[in-house]
N, CA, C and O atoms as a GROMACS GRO file, in nm:
protein
  588
    1MET      N    1   0.097  -0.110  -0.004
    1MET     CA    2   0.003  -0.035   0.001
    1MET      C    3   0.099   0.134  -0.011
    1MET      O    4   0.190   0.158   0.068
    2ALA      N    5   0.067   0.209  -0.095
    2ALA     CA    6   0.130   0.329  -0.111
    2ALA      C    7   0.092   0.439   0.016
    2ALA      O    8   0.009   0.420   0.105
    3ILE      N    9   0.160   0.537  -0.001
    3ILE     CA   10   0.100   0.652   0.128
    3ILE      C   11  -0.001   0.710   0.046
    3ILE      O   12   0.003   0.720  -0.076
    4SER      N   13  -0.093   0.746   0.123
    4SER     CA   14  -0.211   0.816   0.075
    4SER      C   15  -0.203   0.940  -0.030
    4SER      O   16  -0.114   1.024  -0.026
    5ALA      N   17  -0.293   0.938  -0.109
    5ALA     CA   18  -0.266   1.063  -0.222
    5ALA      C   19  -0.249   1.193  -0.154
    5ALA      O   20  -0.172   1.280  -0.193
    6ARG      N   21  -0.321   1.201  -0.052
    6ARG     CA   22  -0.315   1.345   0.014
    6ARG      C   23  -0.168   1.365   0.071
    6ARG      O   24  -0.099   1.467   0.067
    7ARG      N   25  -0.139   1.248   0.121
    7ARG     CA   26   0.021   1.277   0.204
    7ARG      C   27   0.120   1.276   0.091
    7ARG      O   28   0.224   1.340   0.101
    8GLU      N   29   0.086   1.195  -0.032
    8GLU     CA   30   0.190   1.219  -0.143
    8GLU      C   31   0.196   1.340  -0.203
    8GLU      O   32   0.299   1.387  -0.252
    9ARG      N   33   0.046   1.412  -0.203
    9ARG     CA   34   0.075   1.545  -0.265
    9ARG      C   35   0.119   1.664  -0.164
    9ARG      O   36   0.139   1.781  -0.197
   10GLN      N   37   0.127   1.616  -0.051
   10GLN     CA   38   0.181   1.724   0.060
   10GLN      C   39   0.355   1.698   0.072
   10GLN      O   40   0.434   1.783   0.112
   11LEU      N   41   0.385   1.580   0.034
   11LEU     CA   42   0.513   1.541   0.004
   11LEU      C   43   0.584   1.599  -0.111
   11LEU      O   44   0.696   1.647  -0.098
   12LEU      N   45   0.520   1.596  -0.226
   12LEU     CA   46   0.561   1.647  -0.358
   12LEU      C   47   0.554   1.780  -0.334
   12LEU      O   48   0.644   1.840  -0.391
   13GLU      N   49   0.470   1.860  -0.262
   13GLU     CA   50   0.482   2.012  -0.242
   13GLU      C   51   0.589   2.042  -0.161
   13GLU      O   52   0.647   2.147  -0.189
   14ALA      N   53   0.630   1.980  -0.069
   14ALA     CA   54   0.746   1.997   0.018
   14ALA      C   55   0.898   1.978  -0.066
   14ALA      O   56   1.005   2.036  -0.051
   15ALA      N   57   0.859   1.876  -0.156
   15ALA     CA   58   0.986   1.842  -0.239
   15ALA      C   59   1.022   1.921  -0.346
   15ALA      O   60   1.138   1.961  -0.362
   16THR      N   61   0.899   1.956  -0.445
   16THR     CA   62   0.927   2.036  -0.560
   16THR      C   63   1.020   2.161  -0.564
   16THR      O   64   1.107   2.188  -0.647
   17PRO      N   65   0.980   2.233  -0.454
   17PRO     CA   66   1.082   2.369  -0.482
   17PRO      C   67   1.245   2.317  -0.442
   17PRO      O   68   1.336   2.393  -0.476
   18LEU      N   69   1.277   2.205  -0.378
   18LEU     CA   70   1.404   2.162  -0.352
   18LEU      C   71   1.461   2.088  -0.487
   18LEU      O   72   1.578   2.052  -0.493
   19LEU      N   73   1.376   2.070  -0.585
   19LEU     CA   74   1.441   1.982  -0.694
   19LEU      C   75   1.511   2.075  -0.781
   19LEU      O   76   1.475   2.190  -0.806
   20LEU      N   77   1.624   2.010  -0.828
   20LEU     CA   78   1.718   2.070  -0.922
   20LEU      C   79   1.645   2.063  -1.088
   20LEU      O   80   1.564   1.981  -1.132
   21PRO      N   81   1.703   2.170  -1.148
   21PRO     CA   82   1.630   2.167  -1.276
   21PRO      C   83   1.625   2.053  -1.367
   21PRO      O   84   1.738   2.014  -1.396
   22ASP      N   85   1.528   1.987  -1.421
   22ASP     CA   86   1.531   1.855  -1.471
   22ASP      C   87   1.542   1.717  -1.382
   22ASP      O   88   1.547   1.605  -1.433
   23GLU      N   89   1.543   1.736  -1.276
   23GLU     CA   90   1.534   1.644  -1.153
   23GLU      C   91   1.373   1.602  -1.162
   23GLU      O   92   1.283   1.685  -1.164
   24ARG      N   93   1.351   1.456  -1.168
   24ARG     CA   94   1.239   1.398  -1.163
   24ARG      C   95   1.196   1.320  -1.036
   24ARG      O   96   1.290   1.264  -0.978
   25VAL      N   97   1.108   1.311  -0.996
   25VAL     CA   98   1.075   1.200  -0.881
   25VAL      C   99   1.039   1.079  -0.914
   25VAL      O  100   0.932   1.081  -0.975
   26GLU      N  101   1.088   0.963  -0.898
   26GLU     CA  102   1.096   0.818  -0.915
   26GLU      C  103   0.979   0.771  -0.829
   26GLU      O  104   0.885   0.717  -0.887
   27MET      N  105   0.973   0.786  -0.698
   27MET     CA  106   0.916   0.710  -0.587
   27MET      C  107   0.896   0.774  -0.482
   27MET      O  108   0.981   0.856  -0.446
   28THR      N  109   0.780   0.752  -0.407
   28THR     CA  110   0.788   0.805  -0.253
   28THR      C  111   0.738   0.696  -0.174
   28THR      O  112   0.683   0.594  -0.216
   29SER      N  113   0.765   0.730  -0.042
   29SER     CA  114   0.740   0.620   0.049
   29SER      C  115   0.747   0.664   0.179
   29SER      O  116   0.773   0.781   0.206
   30LEU      N  117   0.723   0.566   0.274
   30LEU     CA  118   0.726   0.605   0.423
   30LEU      C  119   0.820   0.517   0.491
   30LEU      O  120   0.789   0.399   0.471
   31ALA      N  121   0.942   0.535   0.577
   31ALA     CA  122   1.006   0.455   0.613
   31ALA      C  123   1.092   0.480   0.734
   31ALA      O  124   1.155   0.583   0.759
   32ALA      N  125   1.085   0.365   0.808
   32ALA     CA  126   1.166   0.417   0.963
   32ALA      C  127   1.319   0.417   0.935
   32ALA      O  128   1.370   0.318   0.882
   33VAL      N  129   1.385   0.514   0.966
   33VAL     CA  130   1.532   0.537   0.952
   33VAL      C  131   1.591   0.576   1.058
   33VAL      O  132   1.549   0.668   1.129
   34GLY      N  133   1.716   0.495   1.084
   34GLY     CA  134   1.795   0.484   1.189
   34GLY      C  135   1.784   0.361   1.265
   34GLY      O  136   1.704   0.271   1.242
   35THR      N  137   1.890   0.366   1.381
   35THR     CA  138   1.886   0.243   1.458
   35THR      C  139   1.891   0.308   1.606
   35THR      O  140   1.947   0.411   1.645
   36VAL      N  141   1.810   0.209   1.676
   36VAL     CA  142   1.808   0.255   1.822
   36VAL      C  143   1.890   0.142   1.902
   36VAL      O  144   1.840   0.030   1.901
   37SER      N  145   1.991   0.158   1.959
   37SER     CA  146   2.073   0.057   2.046
   37SER      C  147   1.970  -0.029   2.124
   37SER      O  148   1.857   0.017   2.145
   38VAL      N  149   2.001  -0.143   2.164
   38VAL     CA  150   1.941  -0.213   2.280
   38VAL      C  151   1.953  -0.164   2.406
   38VAL      O  152   1.860  -0.183   2.485
   39LYS      N  153   2.073  -0.093   2.446
   39LYS     CA  154   2.111  -0.032   2.553
   39LYS      C  155   2.000   0.086   2.590
   39LYS      O  156   1.952   0.098   2.703
   40LYS      N  157   1.968   0.168   2.481
   40LYS     CA  158   1.880   0.263   2.467
   40LYS      C  159   1.734   0.248   2.499
   40LYS      O  160   1.663   0.318   2.570
   41GLN      N  161   1.705   0.139   2.431
   41GLN     CA  162   1.579   0.074   2.456
   41GLN      C  163   1.548   0.024   2.593
   41GLN      O  164   1.441   0.054   2.646
   42VAL      N  165   1.632  -0.047   2.649
   42VAL     CA  166   1.662  -0.106   2.777
   42VAL      C  167   1.647   0.009   2.878
   42VAL      O  168   1.550   0.011   2.953
   43LEU      N  169   1.732   0.096   2.881
   43LEU     CA  170   1.700   0.259   2.964
   43LEU      C  171   1.588   0.313   2.954
   43LEU      O  172   1.537   0.350   3.060
   44THR      N  173   1.507   0.338   2.820
   44THR     CA  174   1.420   0.409   2.825
   44THR      C  175   1.278   0.328   2.899
   44THR      O  176   1.200   0.385   2.976
   45ALA      N  177   1.271   0.209   2.862
   45ALA     CA  178   1.200   0.102   2.944
   45ALA      C  179   1.187   0.098   3.097
   45ALA      O  180   1.082   0.108   3.161
   46ALA      N  181   1.331   0.079   3.153
   46ALA     CA  182   1.355   0.097   3.275
   46ALA      C  183   1.303   0.230   3.340
   46ALA      O  184   1.226   0.224   3.436
   47VAL      N  185   1.342   0.342   3.293
   47VAL     CA  186   1.288   0.480   3.326
   47VAL      C  187   1.162   0.481   3.353
   47VAL      O  188   1.116   0.510   3.464
   48VAL      N  189   1.081   0.442   3.229
   48VAL     CA  190   0.948   0.490   3.227
   48VAL      C  191   0.893   0.397   3.347
   48VAL      O  192   0.816   0.447   3.429
   49GLY      N  193   0.932   0.263   3.354
   49GLY     CA  194   0.872   0.166   3.438
   49GLY      C  195   0.871   0.201   3.562
   49GLY      O  196   0.775   0.180   3.636
   50ILE      N  197   0.985   0.260   3.599
   50ILE     CA  198   1.027   0.314   3.752
   50ILE      C  199   0.939   0.439   3.781
   50ILE      O  200   0.882   0.450   3.890
   51LEU      N  201   0.927   0.538   3.676
   51LEU     CA  202   0.870   0.650   3.697
   51LEU      C  203   0.686   0.627   3.720
   51LEU      O  204   0.618   0.693   3.799
   52SER      N  205   0.640   0.528   3.639
   52SER     CA  206   0.521   0.494   3.633
   52SER      C  207   0.469   0.375   3.728
   52SER      O  208   0.359   0.320   3.724
   53ALA      N  209   0.573   0.348   3.814
   53ALA     CA  210   0.536   0.235   3.906
   53ALA      C  211   0.506   0.112   3.834
   53ALA      O  212   0.442   0.023   3.891
   54GLY      N  213   0.539   0.102   3.739
   54GLY     CA  214   0.523  -0.027   3.634
   54GLY      C  215   0.403  -0.019   3.553
   54GLY      O  216   0.376  -0.110   3.474
   55THR      N  217   0.326   0.086   3.567
   55THR     CA  218   0.188   0.093   3.489
   55THR      C  219   0.185   0.146   3.345
   55THR      O  220   0.080   0.175   3.287
   56VAL      N  221   0.314   0.158   3.288
   56VAL     CA  222   0.308   0.222   3.163
   56VAL      C  223   0.438   0.143   3.112
   56VAL      O  224   0.531   0.122   3.189
   57MET      N  225   0.439   0.100   2.977
   57MET     CA  226   0.550   0.051   2.908
   57MET      C  227   0.605   0.138   2.783
   57MET      O  228   0.520   0.196   2.714
   58ALA      N  229   0.727   0.151   2.753
   58ALA     CA  230   0.757   0.233   2.657
   58ALA      C  231   0.863   0.170   2.543
   58ALA      O  232   0.948   0.083   2.564
   59THR      N  233   0.842   0.219   2.454
   59THR     CA  234   0.928   0.150   2.340
   59THR      C  235   1.030   0.260   2.259
   59THR      O  236   0.968   0.362   2.229
   60VAL      N  237   1.127   0.262   2.230
   60VAL     CA  238   1.183   0.339   2.143
   60VAL      C  239   1.201   0.281   1.991
   60VAL      O  240   1.249   0.170   1.969
   61ARG      N  241   1.167   0.351   1.910
   61ARG     CA  242   1.178   0.286   1.757
   61ARG      C  243   1.254   0.415   1.676
   61ARG      O  244   1.259   0.530   1.719
   62PRO      N  245   1.304   0.372   1.562
   62PRO     CA  246   1.376   0.467   1.463
   62PRO      C  247   1.272   0.554   1.408
   62PRO      O  248   1.156   0.517   1.395
   63ARG      N  249   1.320   0.684   1.370
   63ARG     CA  250   1.211   0.780   1.316
   63ARG      C  251   1.156   0.754   1.228
   63ARG      O  252   1.216   0.705   1.133
   64PRO      N  253   1.022   0.775   1.223
   64PRO     CA  254   0.968   0.766   1.083
   64PRO      C  255   0.984   0.898   0.990
   64PRO      O  256   0.973   1.010   1.041
   65MET      N  257   1.008   0.882   0.861
   65MET     CA  258   1.058   0.965   0.741
   65MET      C  259   0.994   0.916   0.635
   65MET      O  260   0.982   0.800   0.596
   66TYR      N  261   0.950   1.033   0.588
   66TYR     CA  262   0.915   1.024   0.425
   66TYR      C  263   1.023   1.019   0.333
   66TYR      O  264   1.122   1.091   0.349
   67LEU      N  265   1.010   0.926   0.221
   67LEU     CA  266   1.149   0.909   0.147
   67LEU      C  267   1.081   0.943   0.028
   67LEU      O  268   0.971   0.896   0.000
   68VAL      N  269   1.173   1.061  -0.077
   68VAL     CA  270   1.138   1.074  -0.200
   68VAL      C  271   1.280   1.040  -0.284
   68VAL      O  272   1.392   1.085  -0.260
   69LEU      N  273   1.243   0.949  -0.384
   69LEU     CA  274   1.383   0.920  -0.439
   69LEU      C  275   1.340   0.990  -0.587
   69LEU      O  276   1.232   0.976  -0.645
   70THR      N  277   1.443   1.060  -0.628
   70THR     CA  278   1.466   1.121  -0.763
   70THR      C  279   1.554   1.060  -0.835
   70THR      O  280   1.626   0.977  -0.778
   71ASP      N  281   1.569   1.083  -0.960
   71ASP     CA  282   1.684   1.029  -1.056
   71ASP      C  283   1.796   1.064  -1.007
   71ASP      O  284   1.885   0.982  -1.027
   72GLN      N  285   1.841   1.202  -0.923
   72GLN     CA  286   1.955   1.227  -0.873
   72GLN      C  287   1.972   1.220  -0.718
   72GLN      O  288   2.081   1.223  -0.660
   73ARG      N  289   1.852   1.211  -0.659
   73ARG     CA  290   1.898   1.214  -0.498
   73ARG      C  291   1.811   1.124  -0.421
   73ARG      O  292   1.723   1.070  -0.487
   74VAL      N  293   1.815   1.098  -0.304
   74VAL     CA  294   1.727   1.036  -0.200
   74VAL      C  295   1.724   1.148  -0.083
   74VAL      O  296   1.816   1.186  -0.011
   75LEU      N  297   1.588   1.188  -0.088
   75LEU     CA  298   1.550   1.313   0.015
   75LEU      C  299   1.436   1.243   0.136
   75LEU      O  300   1.329   1.186   0.118
   76PHE      N  301   1.502   1.271   0.246
   76PHE     CA  302   1.416   1.224   0.387
   76PHE      C  303   1.360   1.348   0.430
   76PHE      O  304   1.421   1.451   0.461
   77PHE      N  305   1.233   1.328   0.428
   77PHE     CA  306   1.158   1.446   0.523
   77PHE      C  307   1.121   1.391   0.653
   77PHE      O  308   1.125   1.271   0.680
   78ASP      N  309   1.084   1.486   0.734
   78ASP     CA  310   1.029   1.447   0.873
   78ASP      C  311   0.894   1.401   0.870
   78ASP      O  312   0.806   1.471   0.821
   79GLY      N  313   0.873   1.288   0.919
   79GLY     CA  314   0.725   1.216   0.910
   79GLY      C  315   0.679   1.194   1.058
   79GLY      O  316   0.673   1.077   1.097
   80PRO      N  317   0.650   1.281   1.133
   80PRO     CA  318   0.603   1.250   1.248
   80PRO      C  319   0.471   1.167   1.274
   80PRO      O  320   0.360   1.217   1.292
   81ASN      N  321   0.497   1.048   1.272
   81ASN     CA  322   0.371   0.934   1.316
   81ASN      C  323   0.294   0.943   1.192
   81ASN      O  324   0.171   0.943   1.198
   82GLY      N  325   0.362   0.949   1.073
   82GLY     CA  326   0.308   0.927   0.953
   82GLY      C  327   0.200   1.044   0.928
   82GLY      O  328   0.102   1.022   0.857
   83GLY      N  329   0.222   1.165   0.986
   83GLY     CA  330   0.128   1.307   0.980
   83GLY      C  331   0.204   1.365   0.844
   83GLY      O  332   0.278   1.309   0.763
   84LYS      N  333   0.155   1.498   0.854
   84LYS     CA  334   0.195   1.558   0.761
   84LYS      C  335   0.328   1.585   0.740
   84LYS      O  336   0.401   1.620   0.833
   85PRO      N  337   0.377   1.570   0.602
   85PRO     CA  338   0.543   1.582   0.603
   85PRO      C  339   0.589   1.693   0.628
   85PRO      O  340   0.550   1.797   0.573
   86GLY      N  341   0.716   1.684   0.748
   86GLY     CA  342   0.792   1.828   0.760
   86GLY      C  343   0.887   1.851   0.720
   86GLY      O  344   0.895   1.796   0.611
   87LYS      N  345   0.997   1.919   0.750
   87LYS     CA  346   1.118   1.966   0.691
   87LYS      C  347   1.193   1.870   0.647
   87LYS      O  348   1.176   1.757   0.693
   88LEU      N  349   1.290   1.894   0.552
   88LEU     CA  350   1.387   1.804   0.491
   88LEU      C  351   1.498   1.774   0.574
   88LEU      O  352   1.562   1.873   0.610
   89LEU      N  353   1.536   1.662   0.615
   89LEU     CA  354   1.628   1.612   0.711
   89LEU      C  355   1.726   1.560   0.688
   89LEU      O  356   1.807   1.551   0.781
   90VAL      N  357   1.762   1.501   0.550
   90VAL     CA  358   1.860   1.428   0.478
   90VAL      C  359   1.841   1.417   0.317
   90VAL      O  360   1.747   1.375   0.251
   91ASN      N  361   1.964   1.469   0.281
   91ASN     CA  362   1.964   1.498   0.136
   91ASN      C  363   2.081   1.421   0.089
   91ASN      O  364   2.190   1.474   0.110
   92PHE      N  365   2.079   1.320   0.037
   92PHE     CA  366   2.176   1.219  -0.020
   92PHE      C  367   2.216   1.191  -0.169
   92PHE      O  368   2.141   1.115  -0.229
   93PRO      N  369   2.321   1.239  -0.234
   93PRO     CA  370   2.323   1.249  -0.382
   93PRO      C  371   2.336   1.096  -0.413
   93PRO      O  372   2.412   1.023  -0.349
   94ARG      N  373   2.260   1.055  -0.508
   94ARG     CA  374   2.212   0.919  -0.546
   94ARG      C  375   2.347   0.847  -0.584
   94ARG      O  376   2.359   0.733  -0.538
   95PRO      N  377   2.455   0.899  -0.664
   95PRO     CA  378   2.558   0.841  -0.720
   95PRO      C  379   2.648   0.786  -0.612
   95PRO      O  380   2.736   0.704  -0.634
   96TYR      N  381   2.622   0.833  -0.501
   96TYR     CA  382   2.746   0.801  -0.362
   96TYR      C  383   2.669   0.693  -0.300
   96TYR      O  384   2.736   0.621  -0.225
   97LEU      N  385   2.539   0.662  -0.312
   97LEU     CA  386   2.442   0.562  -0.238
   97LEU      C  387   2.464   0.428  -0.287
   97LEU      O  388   2.474   0.408  -0.408
   98SER      N  389   2.472   0.341  -0.209
   98SER     CA  390   2.424   0.175  -0.264
   98SER      C  391   2.357   0.116  -0.149
   98SER      O  392   2.361   0.174  -0.040
   99THR      N  393   2.296   0.006  -0.164
   99THR     CA  394   2.206  -0.074  -0.054
   99THR      C  395   2.272  -0.216  -0.033
   99THR      O  396   2.349  -0.252  -0.122
  100GLY      N  397   2.255  -0.292   0.063
  100GLY     CA  398   2.308  -0.390   0.074
  100GLY      C  399   2.227  -0.441   0.198
  100GLY      O  400   2.156  -0.361   0.259
  101ARG      N  401   2.236  -0.570   0.235
  101ARG     CA  402   2.188  -0.669   0.375
  101ARG      C  403   2.036  -0.650   0.363
  101ARG      O  404   1.970  -0.626   0.465
  102THR      N  405   1.970  -0.660   0.226
  102THR     CA  406   1.815  -0.669   0.258
  102THR      C  407   1.785  -0.774   0.309
  102THR      O  408   1.858  -0.873   0.304
  103LYS      N  409   1.641  -0.769   0.384
  103LYS     CA  410   1.619  -0.890   0.398
  103LYS      C  411   1.434  -0.872   0.457
  103LYS      O  412   1.391  -0.762   0.493
  104LYS      N  413   1.368  -0.971   0.456
  104LYS     CA  414   1.253  -0.927   0.521
  104LYS      C  415   1.238  -0.931   0.673
  104LYS      O  416   1.305  -1.014   0.733
  105GLY      N  417   1.161  -0.854   0.739
  105GLY     CA  418   1.160  -0.850   0.891
  105GLY      C  419   1.074  -0.950   0.944
  105GLY      O  420   1.053  -1.052   0.879
  106PHE      N  421   1.031  -0.934   1.039
  106PHE     CA  422   0.935  -1.021   1.142
  106PHE      C  423   0.814  -1.100   1.057
  106PHE      O  424   0.716  -1.038   1.015
  107LEU      N  425   0.830  -1.233   1.040
  107LEU     CA  426   0.715  -1.284   0.979
  107LEU      C  427   0.686  -1.220   0.837
  107LEU      O  428   0.575  -1.220   0.784
  108GLY      N  429   0.793  -1.168   0.787
  108GLY     CA  430   0.777  -1.120   0.638
  108GLY      C  431   0.686  -0.954   0.632
  108GLY      O  432   0.661  -0.894   0.528
  109LEU      N  433   0.653  -0.913   0.753
  109LEU     CA  434   0.567  -0.806   0.769
  109LEU      C  435   0.656  -0.668   0.724
  109LEU      O  436   0.593  -0.567   0.692
  110THR      N  437   0.763  -0.668   0.724
  110THR     CA  438   0.852  -0.551   0.688
  110THR      C  439   0.967  -0.582   0.623
  110THR      O  440   1.008  -0.697   0.639
  111TYR      N  441   1.040  -0.496   0.541
  111TYR     CA  442   1.137  -0.493   0.465
  111TYR      C  443   1.246  -0.412   0.497
  111TYR      O  444   1.232  -0.290   0.504
  112LEU      N  445   1.360  -0.472   0.518
  112LEU     CA  446   1.470  -0.386   0.570
  112LEU      C  447   1.582  -0.380   0.466
  112LEU      O  448   1.604  -0.476   0.392
  113THR      N  449   1.654  -0.265   0.460
  113THR     CA  450   1.791  -0.267   0.396
  113THR      C  451   1.887  -0.173   0.471
  113THR      O  452   1.847  -0.124   0.576
  114HIS      N  453   1.988  -0.148   0.434
  114HIS     CA  454   2.094  -0.073   0.471
  114HIS      C  455   2.160   0.020   0.363
  114HIS      O  456   2.211  -0.022   0.260
  115LEU      N  457   2.154   0.166   0.404
  115LEU     CA  458   2.218   0.239   0.273
  115LEU      C  459   2.360   0.266   0.322
  115LEU      O  460   2.393   0.289   0.438
  116THR      N  461   2.434   0.260   0.217
  116THR     CA  462   2.582   0.291   0.248
  116THR      C  463   2.618   0.439   0.170
  116THR      O  464   2.582   0.464   0.055
  117LEU      N  465   2.681   0.510   0.237
  117LEU     CA  466   2.713   0.632   0.170
  117LEU      C  467   2.860   0.638   0.121
  117LEU      O  468   2.936   0.639   0.217
  118GLU      N  469   2.914   0.642   0.019
  118GLU     CA  470   3.051   0.624   0.006
  118GLU      C  471   3.133   0.686   0.076
  118GLU      O  472   3.118   0.808   0.083
  119GLY      N  473   3.235   0.630   0.143
  119GLY     CA  474   3.325   0.697   0.216
  119GLY      C  475   3.304   0.690   0.359
  119GLY      O  476   3.385   0.727   0.444
  120GLN      N  477   3.160   0.629   0.384
  120GLN     CA  478   3.134   0.622   0.530
  120GLN      C  479   3.132   0.488   0.566
  120GLN      O  480   3.082   0.411   0.484
  121GLU      N  481   3.189   0.432   0.704
  121GLU     CA  482   3.193   0.295   0.723
  121GLU      C  483   3.040   0.239   0.788
  121GLU      O  484   3.000   0.123   0.787
  122GLN      N  485   2.982   0.340   0.835
  122GLN     CA  486   2.849   0.293   0.894
  122GLN      C  487   2.721   0.285   0.797
  122GLN      O  488   2.717   0.361   0.700
  123SER      N  489   2.646   0.220   0.814
  123SER     CA  490   2.529   0.247   0.709
  123SER      C  491   2.403   0.278   0.768
  123SER      O  492   2.386   0.278   0.890
  124LEU      N  493   2.336   0.299   0.706
  124LEU     CA  494   2.183   0.363   0.766
  124LEU      C  495   2.089   0.265   0.762
  124LEU      O  496   2.060   0.221   0.650
  125LYS      N  497   2.025   0.211   0.873
  125LYS     CA  498   1.902   0.100   0.838
  125LYS      C  499   1.775   0.165   0.794
  125LYS      O  500   1.730   0.259   0.860
  126VAL      N  501   1.723   0.128   0.702
  126VAL     CA  502   1.594   0.195   0.652
  126VAL      C  503   1.485   0.060   0.650
  126VAL      O  504   1.504  -0.035   0.573
  127LEU      N  505   1.389   0.066   0.730
  127LEU     CA  506   1.293  -0.024   0.758
  127LEU      C  507   1.147   0.026   0.696
  127LEU      O  508   1.080   0.113   0.753
  128PHE      N  509   1.112  -0.032   0.588
  128PHE     CA  510   0.965  -0.037   0.535
  128PHE      C  511   0.854  -0.089   0.610
  128PHE      O  512   0.833  -0.210   0.599
  129PRO      N  513   0.784  -0.025   0.678
  129PRO     CA  514   0.691  -0.115   0.752
  129PRO      C  515   0.585  -0.167   0.669
  129PRO      O  516   0.577  -0.127   0.553
  130VAL      N  517   0.487  -0.268   0.723
  130VAL     CA  518   0.396  -0.331   0.683
  130VAL      C  519   0.345  -0.255   0.586
  130VAL      O  520   0.370  -0.289   0.470
  131GLN      N  521   0.271  -0.149   0.606
  131GLN     CA  522   0.203  -0.077   0.498
  131GLN      C  523   0.289  -0.046   0.389
  131GLN      O  524   0.226  -0.041   0.283
  132HIS      N  525   0.405  -0.025   0.378
  132HIS     CA  526   0.501   0.019   0.267
  132HIS      C  527   0.605  -0.089   0.247
  132HIS      O  528   0.719  -0.048   0.225
  133ARG      N  529   0.584  -0.229   0.252
  133ARG     CA  530   0.680  -0.321   0.259
  133ARG      C  531   0.714  -0.337   0.098
  133ARG      O  532   0.825  -0.356   0.049
  134LYS      N  533   0.590  -0.324   0.031
  134LYS     CA  534   0.630  -0.364  -0.095
  134LYS      C  535   0.736  -0.237  -0.179
  134LYS      O  536   0.806  -0.261  -0.278
  135ASP      N  537   0.727  -0.126  -0.120
  135ASP     CA  538   0.822  -0.026  -0.175
  135ASP      C  539   0.975  -0.044  -0.147
  135ASP      O  540   1.060   0.012  -0.216
  136GLY      N  541   1.004  -0.121  -0.046
  136GLY     CA  542   1.137  -0.175  -0.010
  136GLY      C  543   1.191  -0.218  -0.134
  136GLY      O  544   1.267  -0.141  -0.193
  137PRO      N  545   1.164  -0.331  -0.184
  137PRO     CA  546   1.244  -0.382  -0.324
  137PRO      C  547   1.261  -0.302  -0.428
  137PRO      O  548   1.362  -0.301  -0.499
  138LYS      N  549   1.140  -0.217  -0.447
  138LYS     CA  550   1.151  -0.110  -0.553
  138LYS      C  551   1.298  -0.017  -0.518
  138LYS      O  552   1.396  -0.010  -0.592
  139PHE      N  553   1.284   0.041  -0.403
  139PHE     CA  554   1.387   0.119  -0.351
  139PHE      C  555   1.506   0.068  -0.382
  139PHE      O  556   1.584   0.134  -0.451
  140VAL      N  557   1.538  -0.065  -0.332
  140VAL     CA  558   1.689  -0.131  -0.321
  140VAL      C  559   1.716  -0.144  -0.477
  140VAL      O  560   1.830  -0.118  -0.515
  141ALA      N  561   1.608  -0.188  -0.582
  141ALA     CA  562   1.649  -0.199  -0.684
  141ALA      C  563   1.671  -0.089  -0.821
  141ALA      O  564   1.686  -0.109  -0.942
  142ALA      N  565   1.661   0.055  -0.720
  142ALA     CA  566   1.676   0.168  -0.791
  142ALA      C  567   1.832   0.211  -0.781
  142ALA      O  568   1.892   0.296  -0.846
  143LEU      N  569   1.876   0.126  -0.679
  143LEU     CA  570   2.015   0.180  -0.648
  143LEU      C  571   2.123   0.058  -0.659
  143LEU      O  572   2.092  -0.061  -0.668
  144PRO      N  573   2.238   0.103  -0.658
  144PRO     CA  574   2.350  -0.038  -0.678
  144PRO      C  575   2.370  -0.081  -0.570
  144PRO      O  576   2.356  -0.014  -0.468
  145MET      N  577   2.411  -0.218  -0.572
  145MET     CA  578   2.400  -0.303  -0.425
  145MET      C  579   2.562  -0.264  -0.386
  145MET      O  580   2.643  -0.242  -0.475
  146THR      N  581   2.597  -0.258  -0.248
  146THR     CA  582   2.711  -0.232  -0.168
  146THR      C  583   2.811  -0.355  -0.193
  146THR      O  584   2.768  -0.470  -0.185
  147ARG      N  585   2.957  -0.328  -0.224
  147ARG     CA  586   3.019  -0.437  -0.258
  147ARG      C  587   3.087  -0.506  -0.152
  147ARG      O  588   3.149  -0.610  -0.175
   0.00000   0.00000   0.00000
């Protein structure tokens, strides 16, 4: 399932002023971007559990972002809980990006890949949630694989 027509229109309205001459949008989607360490997850759960006397449970997740893939770049916009697209957070030139280590997530409900920016040792985790998991393979197919 793609993002709704309304959200896609809002996303394109946010992206269009930032596009270069002759740059065209190839794909839009919503993905959770980044990694949350186990240490941070455990710490957050412990603090919330203590402060709420065990009545509230909390989890920490990677940040949801709207993704715009153009023929020249990959743009990530703030996507607060799938709401209206916010400001541009990340702008990667496509020739310097590659993907690798793709897999289906828990029970095949999500699609996970890692983006690598040329010259950087660490990759960026990109998780397409259940509603957008079919966008994962399309995104990966548009970029070269990490060597």
